[in-house]
C-alpha positions as CSV (number, residue, x, y, z in Angstrom):
1,M,146.6,118.6,97.5
2,A,145.0,115.4,96.1
3,K,141.5,114.8,97.2
4,K,141.1,112.1,99.9
5,T,138.8,109.4,98.6
6,R,136.3,107.8,101.0
7,P,136.5,104.1,101.6
8,Q,134.1,102.2,99.3
9,L,131.7,99.7,100.6
10,S,132.7,96.3,99.3
11,K,130.5,94.3,96.9
12,K,130.6,91.4,99.4
13,D,129.4,93.5,102.3
14,Y,126.8,95.1,100.2
15,E,125.3,91.9,98.9
16,A,125.3,90.4,102.4
17,R,122.9,93.1,103.6
18,I,120.4,93.0,100.7
19,P,118.4,89.9,101.6
20,A,117.4,91.2,105.1
21,L,116.9,94.7,103.7
22,R,114.5,93.4,101.0
23,E,112.5,91.5,103.6
24,Q,112.3,94.7,105.8
25,L,111.1,96.8,102.8
26,V,108.4,94.2,101.8
27,Q,107.2,94.1,105.4
28,L,107.0,97.9,105.4
29,Q,104.7,97.6,102.3
30,V,102.5,95.1,104.0
31,A,102.2,97.3,107.1
32,L,101.5,100.4,104.8
33,K,98.5,98.7,103.2
34,E,96.8,98.8,106.6
35,A,98.1,102.3,107.6
36,P,96.0,105.4,107.0
37,F,98.6,107.3,105.0
38,K,100.8,107.2,101.9
39,V,104.5,107.7,101.3
40,L,106.2,110.1,99.0
41,L,109.9,109.5,98.4
42,I,111.4,112.4,96.5
43,V,114.8,111.8,95.0
44,A,116.5,115.0,93.9
45,G,119.9,116.2,92.9
46,L,121.9,117.6,90.0
47,E,121.7,115.8,86.6
48,G,124.1,112.9,86.4
49,T,124.4,112.2,90.2
50,G,122.8,108.7,89.9
51,R,119.2,109.3,90.8
52,G,118.0,106.9,88.2
53,D,120.3,104.1,89.4
54,L,119.2,104.6,92.9
55,I,115.5,104.4,92.0
56,N,116.0,101.3,89.9
57,S,117.7,99.6,92.9
58,L,114.9,100.5,95.3
59,S,112.3,99.4,92.8
60,S,114.0,96.0,92.5
61,W,113.8,95.5,96.3
62,L,110.2,96.6,96.7
63,D,107.1,94.7,95.7
64,P,106.1,96.5,92.5
65,R,102.4,96.1,93.3
66,G,102.6,98.6,96.1
67,V,104.9,101.3,94.5
68,E,104.6,103.7,91.7
69,T,107.3,105.8,90.1
70,F,106.6,109.2,88.7
71,S,109.0,110.8,86.3
72,Y,108.8,114.3,84.9
73,H,110.4,115.8,81.9
74,E,109.8,119.1,80.0
75,P,106.2,120.2,80.5
76,T,103.9,119.3,77.7
77,D,101.6,121.9,76.0
78,E,98.7,120.5,78.1
79,E,100.7,121.0,81.3
80,R,101.9,124.5,80.4
81,A,98.2,125.5,79.8
82,R,97.6,125.0,83.5
83,P,99.2,126.1,86.8
84,F,102.8,125.0,87.4
85,M,101.7,122.5,90.2
86,W,98.8,120.9,88.2
87,R,100.8,118.0,86.8
88,F,102.1,117.2,90.3
89,W,98.7,117.7,92.0
90,R,97.0,115.1,89.8
91,Q,99.8,112.4,90.2
92,L,99.9,111.3,93.8
93,P,100.1,107.7,95.2
94,D,96.9,106.1,96.5
95,M,96.4,105.4,100.2
96,G,98.7,102.7,101.5
97,R,101.2,103.0,98.6
98,I,104.6,104.4,98.0
99,G,105.2,107.0,95.3
100,I,108.8,107.4,94.2
101,Y,109.5,110.7,92.4
102,A,112.3,110.4,89.9
103,G,111.6,114.0,89.0
104,S,109.5,116.4,91.0
105,W,108.6,120.0,91.5
106,Y,112.3,120.6,92.4
107,T,113.5,119.1,89.1
108,E,111.8,121.8,87.0
109,T,113.0,124.6,89.3
110,L,116.6,123.4,88.8
111,R,116.2,123.0,85.1
112,A,114.9,126.5,84.7
113,E,117.8,127.8,86.7
114,A,120.2,125.9,84.5
115,R,118.7,127.5,81.4
116,S,118.9,131.0,82.7
117,R,119.6,132.6,86.1
118,K,116.4,133.5,87.7
119,A,115.7,136.6,89.8
120,L,115.9,135.6,93.4
121,A,112.5,136.9,94.2
122,H,110.9,134.9,91.4
123,R,112.7,131.8,92.5
124,D,111.7,132.2,96.1
125,H,108.1,132.7,95.1
126,E,108.2,129.3,93.4
127,L,109.8,127.7,96.5
128,E,107.1,129.2,98.7
129,R,104.5,127.6,96.6
130,I,106.3,124.3,96.9
131,R,106.5,124.7,100.7
132,H,102.7,125.3,100.9
133,F,102.1,122.2,98.8
134,E,104.3,119.9,100.9
135,K,102.8,121.3,104.1
136,L,99.3,120.5,102.7
137,L,100.5,116.9,102.2
138,V,102.2,116.6,105.6
139,D,99.1,118.0,107.4
140,N,97.1,115.3,105.6
141,D,99.3,112.7,107.4
142,T,101.4,111.9,104.2
143,L,104.9,110.7,104.9
144,V,107.2,112.9,102.8
145,I,110.9,111.9,102.6
146,K,113.1,114.2,100.6
147,I,116.5,112.9,99.5
148,W,119.2,115.0,97.9
149,I,121.9,113.0,96.2
150,H,125.1,115.0,96.6
151,M,128.4,114.7,94.7
152,D,131.2,117.2,94.8
153,K,132.4,118.6,91.5
154,A,135.3,116.2,91.0
155,A,133.2,113.1,91.8
156,H,130.5,114.4,89.5
157,R,133.0,114.8,86.6
158,A,134.6,111.4,87.3
159,R,131.2,109.7,87.2
160,L,130.2,111.3,83.9
161,K,133.5,110.4,82.3
162,A,133.2,106.7,83.5
163,L,129.7,106.4,82.2
164,S,130.6,108.0,78.8
165,S,133.6,105.7,78.3
166,D,131.6,102.6,78.7
167,R,129.5,101.5,75.7
168,R,126.9,99.9,78.0
169,T,126.3,103.2,79.9
170,A,127.3,105.9,77.5
171,W,123.6,106.5,76.6
172,K,123.0,107.6,80.2
173,V,125.1,110.8,79.8
174,S,123.4,113.6,77.9
175,E,124.7,117.0,76.8
176,E,122.5,118.5,79.5
177,D,124.4,116.5,82.1
178,W,127.7,118.0,80.9
179,R,126.2,121.5,80.8
180,H,125.1,121.1,84.4
181,H,128.6,120.1,85.3
182,R,130.0,123.2,83.6
183,I,127.9,125.4,85.8
184,Y,128.2,123.1,88.8
185,D,129.2,125.8,91.3
186,R,126.2,128.0,90.5
187,L,123.7,125.1,90.5
188,D,125.2,123.8,93.8
189,R,124.6,127.2,95.4
190,T,121.1,127.2,94.0
191,A,120.5,123.7,95.3
192,A,121.6,124.7,98.8
193,H,119.3,127.7,98.7
194,I,116.4,125.4,97.6
195,R,116.9,123.0,100.4
196,A,117.2,125.8,103.0
197,K,113.9,127.5,101.8
198,T,111.9,124.2,101.6
199,N,113.2,122.5,104.8
200,Q,110.3,122.3,107.2
201,P,108.8,120.0,109.8
202,G,107.5,116.8,108.2
203,A,109.3,117.5,105.0
204,T,113.0,117.8,105.9
205,W,115.9,117.3,103.5
206,H,118.3,114.4,103.9
207,V,121.6,114.9,102.0
208,V,123.0,111.5,101.0
209,E,126.5,111.2,99.5
210,G,126.3,109.7,96.0
211,E,130.0,108.9,95.2
212,D,129.7,105.4,96.6
213,E,126.7,103.9,94.9
214,R,126.4,100.9,97.2
215,A,126.6,103.0,100.4
216,R,124.1,105.4,98.8
217,N,121.5,102.7,98.1
218,L,121.7,101.3,101.6
219,A,121.6,104.7,103.2
220,V,118.3,105.6,101.4
221,A,116.7,102.2,102.1
222,D,117.6,102.6,105.8
223,L,116.2,106.1,105.9
224,L,113.0,104.9,104.3
225,L,112.6,102.2,107.0
226,A,113.4,104.5,109.9
227,S,111.2,107.3,108.6
228,F,108.2,104.9,108.2
229,D,108.6,103.6,111.8
230,R,108.8,107.1,113.2
231,H,105.8,108.3,111.2
232,R,103.6,105.3,112.1
233,G,104.5,105.8,115.8
234,H,103.7,109.6,115.5
235,L,100.3,109.0,114.0
236,A,99.5,106.3,116.5
237,A,100.3,108.8,119.3
238,L,98.2,111.5,117.7
239,A,95.3,109.0,117.4
240,R,95.5,108.3,121.1
241,K,95.3,112.0,121.9
242,R,92.4,112.8,119.7
243,K,89.0,112.7,121.2
244,P,86.7,109.9,120.1
245,A,84.2,110.8,117.3
246,R,81.1,112.5,118.5
247,P,78.5,114.9,117.1
248,P,80.1,118.3,116.2
249,A,79.6,121.1,118.8
250,P,77.4,124.0,117.9
251,A,79.1,126.3,115.4
252,R,80.9,129.3,116.9
253,S,82.0,132.1,114.6
254,L,85.7,132.7,113.9
255,R,85.0,136.0,112.2
256,P,81.7,137.6,113.2
257,A,82.1,140.3,110.6
258,G,81.4,137.8,107.8
259,R,78.1,136.8,109.2
260,K,77.1,140.4,109.8
261,R,77.9,141.2,106.2
262,L,75.7,138.3,105.1
263,Q,72.8,139.4,107.4
264,S,73.0,143.0,106.2
265,L,72.5,142.0,102.6
266,Q,69.4,143.6,101.1
267,L,67.3,140.6,99.7
268,L,64.2,142.3,98.5
269,H,64.6,143.6,94.9
270,E,61.8,144.2,92.4
271,L,62.4,143.4,88.8
272,S,59.7,142.8,86.3
273,A,59.9,140.0,83.7
274,K,60.0,142.6,80.9
275,A,62.8,144.7,82.5
276,Y,64.7,141.5,83.2
277,E,64.5,140.2,79.6
278,E,65.6,143.6,78.2
279,K,68.6,143.8,80.5
280,R,69.4,140.1,80.3
281,D,69.9,140.1,76.5
282,K,72.2,143.1,76.8
283,W,74.4,141.5,79.5
284,L,74.4,138.1,77.7
285,G,75.8,139.7,74.6
286,R,78.5,141.6,76.6
287,L,79.4,138.5,78.5
288,N,79.8,136.5,75.3
289,Q,82.3,139.1,74.1
290,A,84.2,139.1,77.4
291,V,84.5,135.3,77.5
292,R,85.6,135.2,73.9
293,A,88.2,137.9,74.7
294,A,89.5,135.8,77.6
295,H,89.7,132.8,75.3
296,D,91.7,134.8,72.7
297,A,94.0,136.0,75.5
298,G,94.6,132.4,76.7
299,R,93.0,133.2,80.1
300,A,91.0,130.4,81.8
301,I,87.9,131.3,83.8
302,T,86.8,129.4,86.9
303,F,83.3,130.1,88.2
304,V,82.4,128.9,91.8
305,F,78.7,128.7,92.7
306,E,77.8,128.3,96.3
307,G,74.6,129.1,98.1
308,W,71.7,127.9,100.2
309,D,69.7,124.9,99.1
310,A,67.0,126.1,96.6
311,A,68.9,129.4,96.1
312,G,68.7,129.0,92.4
313,K,72.3,127.9,91.4
314,G,71.1,125.6,88.6
315,G,69.0,128.3,86.9
316,A,71.7,130.9,87.3
317,I,74.3,128.5,85.7
318,R,71.9,127.8,82.8
319,R,71.6,131.6,82.1
320,L,75.4,132.0,82.4
321,T,76.2,129.2,80.0
322,S,73.8,130.4,77.4
323,A,76.3,133.2,76.7
324,I,79.3,130.8,76.2
325,D,80.2,128.6,73.3
326,A,79.3,125.0,74.4
327,R,82.7,123.8,73.2
328,N,84.6,126.0,75.6
329,F,83.0,125.3,79.0
330,R,82.3,122.5,81.4
331,V,79.8,122.4,84.3
332,I,81.2,120.4,87.2
333,P,78.5,119.3,89.7
334,V,80.1,118.5,93.0
335,A,78.5,115.8,95.1
336,K,79.8,113.5,97.9
337,P,83.3,112.3,97.3
338,T,83.6,108.8,95.8
339,A,85.5,105.9,97.5
340,E,88.5,106.7,95.2
341,E,88.4,110.4,96.0
342,K,88.4,109.7,99.8
343,N,91.8,108.0,99.3
344,F,93.4,111.3,98.4
345,H,93.6,114.8,99.8
346,Y,90.2,116.5,99.7
347,L,91.4,119.0,97.1
348,W,92.6,116.2,94.7
349,R,89.2,115.9,92.9
350,F,89.2,119.6,92.2
351,W,92.9,119.8,91.2
352,R,92.1,117.4,88.4
353,Q,89.3,119.6,87.1
354,V,91.3,122.8,86.6
355,P,90.5,124.2,83.2
356,R,93.2,124.7,80.6
357,D,94.1,128.2,79.3
358,G,91.3,129.8,77.4
359,L,88.5,127.5,78.7
360,V,85.8,127.9,81.3
361,A,85.0,125.6,84.3
362,I,81.8,126.2,86.3
363,F,81.7,124.5,89.7
364,D,78.2,123.8,91.0
365,R,79.3,123.7,94.6
366,S,83.0,123.4,95.2
367,W,86.0,122.9,97.4
368,Y,84.3,125.1,100.0
369,G,82.3,122.1,101.1
370,R,85.3,121.5,103.5
371,V,84.4,124.6,105.6
372,L,80.7,124.3,105.2
373,V,79.0,120.8,105.1
374,E,82.1,118.9,106.3
375,R,82.5,121.4,109.2
376,L,78.9,121.3,110.2
377,E,78.3,117.6,109.8
378,G,81.5,116.5,111.5
379,F,83.0,114.9,108.4
380,C,86.4,116.3,109.2
381,R,88.1,117.3,112.5
382,P,88.1,120.9,113.8
383,D,91.9,121.2,113.1
384,E,91.2,120.1,109.5
385,W,88.5,122.5,108.6
386,R,90.3,125.4,110.4
387,R,93.4,124.7,108.4
388,A,91.4,124.5,105.2
389,F,90.8,128.3,105.0
390,G,94.5,128.8,104.3
391,E,94.7,125.8,102.0
392,L,91.8,127.1,99.9
393,N,93.4,130.6,99.6
394,D,96.7,129.0,98.5
395,F,94.9,126.8,95.9
396,E,93.1,129.8,94.4
397,K,96.2,131.9,94.4
398,E,97.9,129.2,92.4
399,L,95.1,129.6,89.8
400,T,95.2,133.3,89.7
401,D,99.0,133.5,89.7
402,H,98.9,131.4,86.5
403,G,96.5,133.9,85.0
404,Q,93.1,132.3,85.6
405,I,90.1,134.5,86.4
406,V,88.4,133.2,89.5
407,I,84.8,134.4,90.1
408,K,83.0,133.2,93.2
409,F,79.3,133.6,94.0
410,W,77.4,133.0,97.2
411,M,73.7,133.0,96.4
412,H,71.8,134.2,99.5
413,I,68.1,133.8,100.3
414,S,66.1,134.3,103.4
415,A,64.9,131.3,105.5
416,E,61.3,132.3,104.6
417,E,62.0,132.2,100.9
418,Q,63.8,128.9,101.2
419,L,60.8,127.4,103.0
420,R,58.5,128.7,100.3
421,R,60.6,127.1,97.6
422,F,60.9,123.8,99.5
423,K,57.1,123.5,99.7
424,S,56.8,124.4,96.0
425,R,59.1,121.6,95.1
426,E,57.2,119.1,97.2
427,E,53.9,120.2,95.6
428,T,55.1,120.3,92.0
429,A,55.6,116.9,90.3
430,Y,58.4,117.9,88.0
431,K,60.3,119.6,90.9
432,Q,60.0,116.8,93.5
433,H,63.4,115.3,92.5
434,K,65.0,118.6,93.8
435,I,64.0,118.1,97.4
436,N,65.0,115.3,99.9
437,D,65.3,114.7,103.6
438,E,68.9,116.0,103.6
439,D,67.6,119.4,102.5
440,W,65.3,119.6,105.5
441,R,68.0,118.4,107.8
442,N,70.3,121.2,106.6
443,R,67.5,123.7,107.0
444,A,67.2,122.8,110.6
445,K,70.8,123.8,111.1
446,W,70.3,127.2,109.5
447,D,72.1,129.2,112.2
448,G,75.1,126.9,112.2
449,Y,75.4,127.1,108.4
450,E,75.0,130.9,108.5
451,I,78.0,131.1,110.9
452,A,80.1,128.8,108.7
453,V,79.2,130.8,105.5
454,G,80.1,134.0,107.3
455,D,83.5,132.6,108.3
456,M,84.1,131.4,104.8
457,I,83.3,134.8,103.3
458,A,85.5,136.6,105.8
459,L,88.5,134.2,105.6
460,T,88.6,133.4,101.9
461,H,87.7,136.8,100.4
462,T,91.0,137.8,98.7
463,P,91.9,140.6,96.2
464,S,92.5,138.1,93.4
465,A,89.5,135.8,94.3
466,P,86.8,137.9,96.0
467,W,83.3,136.7,97.0
468,H,80.3,138.2,95.3
469,L,77.2,138.0,97.5
470,I,74.1,137.7,95.3
471,P,70.7,138.6,96.8
472,A,68.6,135.7,95.4
473,D,65.1,136.0,96.9
474,N,64.1,137.4,93.4
475,K,65.4,134.8,90.9
476,R,65.4,137.3,88.0
477,F,67.4,139.9,89.9
478,A,69.9,137.2,91.0
479,R,70.5,135.9,87.5
480,L,71.0,139.4,86.2
481,E,73.4,140.3,89.0
482,I,75.4,137.2,88.2
483,L,75.6,138.0,84.5
484,K,76.7,141.6,85.2
485,T,79.2,140.6,87.9
486,A,80.7,137.9,85.7
487,C,81.0,140.3,82.8
488,K,82.6,143.1,84.8
489,S,85.0,140.7,86.6
490,I,86.3,139.3,83.3
491,E,86.6,142.8,81.7
492,K,88.5,144.0,84.7
493,A,90.9,141.1,84.7
494,L,91.6,141.6,81.0
495,G,92.1,145.3,81.6
496,K,89.2,146.3,79.3
497,K,87.1,149.3,79.9
498,P,83.4,149.1,78.9
499,A,82.5,151.2,75.9
500,K,81.0,154.6,76.8
501,K,77.4,155.2,76.1
502,P,76.9,157.7,73.2
503,A,76.0,161.2,74.5
504,K,72.3,162.0,74.1
505,K,71.5,164.6,71.5
506,K,70.2,167.9,72.9
């Protein structure tokens, strides 16, 4: 039986709609400039279904100053040297702008499937990672619109043949397009599986028929307009329900076990200067070997240093870096986010700093500010910092799944020792730059911070990225513990066993 063709939208009817549609889209962009969110329009589909033509049409209707198009091809060596999502993490539209994705995290998943059939479990693991990423964006109020351009097999072949036979468009058809057509049935099943696994509230799939290009363009434009209006209304309703800003309530523990673990830590450790120097040199040498072994194995290392003010993070980092080739590490001090960084998800500024394979990144404070200072000072809403525990675990799992070695330190001191160090800083000229009014304000909230730290430890201590609690009242002991822990963690990750000590002669 011959296939029934759908009626095509006439050119006259199509062109009659465009002027009003363009005006509506530009007005959307004007409104978006004042809105506290951004728009991600993801255009996906099999190769050769007209995604490029659709994006070109949309771009010609929109004001180019408020839109950015992202296109992805085969990963570069730089991109392969980092987690799969890294190149997508670092390319997101600014607040009040539209990002159109000509290729996306879905494109690479389909390309990999086209090259060789993947095990279902492996593919589903990738899709779960994508789900988490999109949920993270949606929870941050981003409008995510996912379009799947669909063509049945006959229409797909007809389009490829028509483009190939026209000298003006023949260049658009590649051998890869024809290869995708030859395995159309398999890829179509995979596509349906992808959509089913990644369909979720706030990031649902919209399947748009692509055989009629004019109808396709209008359908996507209408969908963009309708989605924008719904999202803006949804956020306005949420804003009305949210309570007005006020000082944060006293911290209440989510997981008391974390605070108990912190309070039970033995802080008093004696270590003479002579004993420290002897052991330090031994562990520095061993750490140097471990870091070089990780470099040779193409394994990146990410160190996270958190701790109380005046706990000694700076000194510990200096000792750690003395064992590493200066060409292979970066120390990343984390301060308040800049105006640019505030326009993106709070993890964006850390996504961009992920080290490439074989190198070392050392974060002096980190993404955990979300559940510490931002929680205690009211810089984010309770629903945001509560949600962050899972987001941080997902982020670190992305790193460790790629093969990175993540080593997290919390440097713990007593309130009495902190007071002694604060006073020493005030009384010593060359240390006075290390103390300010904010340090004293934070100290006044000791109990609240201790609760927040306990929750952080309990809720983000994972097998692949555990917390190491370092007693730091004695600086020498703390520095030595960090060297030993760093060394043993790297050796364990590399599957290396320390050399046995030679047996003593009788």
